[in-house]
N, C-alpha and C positions, 0 to 999 in steps of 0.2 A: 420242649425235643425228649426228652426222658420220658413223658408219658407215652408220646409215641412209641418209641424204641422197647418200653415194658411191653404195648400192645403188642407189638409185634413179635417180640420174645413167647409172649404167654401163648399164640396161636403156633407158634415153632413148636413149644412146649407140650400142648395138648395133642400134637399129630404126633408126635415123637414117642408121647408115654399110651396114646392111646385113650384121652379121656374126653375128646371134645362130646360137649353136651352132656356128663355127667359131674357130681360132685365129688372136689377136691378139697385140699390145704394150698391156698397159695397166698400170700401173705407181703404185699412187698411195703417197703417201710423206705420212705427217701430220704437220703441224705445229700448237705451239702459239705464238700469237705477243698477247701483252697479255691473254691469258687467252682466245683467239678458237682453235679447233678449226679446221684445215681443212685440205685436203687440195691437195698440189701432186699432177698427173699426167704421166705420159710417155706419149704416146699413138704409136702405129702408125697413118701414114697409108696405107690401101691403094690400090696401083700406081693403079688404076682409075679414083678419084677425083682432078682435080686439086688443086693448095693450094685455088685456091679455091673448089670444092666443097666439099672437106672443110670450110675455115673456116667456108661456110655452114651446113652439116648439122650440124658442132656449135654454133656458136651458136644455131643454132634450136635443139636438144636444150636448151642451158643457159636461153635465155630463156622455155622451158616449167617452169621452176623456180623455183617460188616460195621457195625455202627458200634459195636461193643470192644472195648480196647482189653484186647487179649492179656495184658500183662497185669490188669487188676482181675482176672475172675479166677475166681477159690471157691471150688467145691468141697465144703464141711460135713462133714454129717455129724448132727449134733446130737450127740447123746444125751446131751441135758440141754434142755431147752432157755435156762436161768442164767447161763454162761453168755448164750448170744444176747437173752434182753438186757442183762448186766453190759455189753459191751454197746449195743444199740440206744442205750438211755443216756 
């Protein structure tokens, strides 16, 4: 189920940022906490979009997905990927 939701989100994400059929960073990490399978993602912002534009496009893509629990969505800019790696491992 989580894999289907990820595929659906990836399609919406690609349309939102205009990267369909192009190379970009999209790294999913599956986690199970309290029996709830969910993904954490590392995404690379296209240089043509400002941080605010990118955040708005990703937030819009998320809002169109009824499968995602809104309470748990959190967009964070990772100034340092090491912090994220420490969290996820």
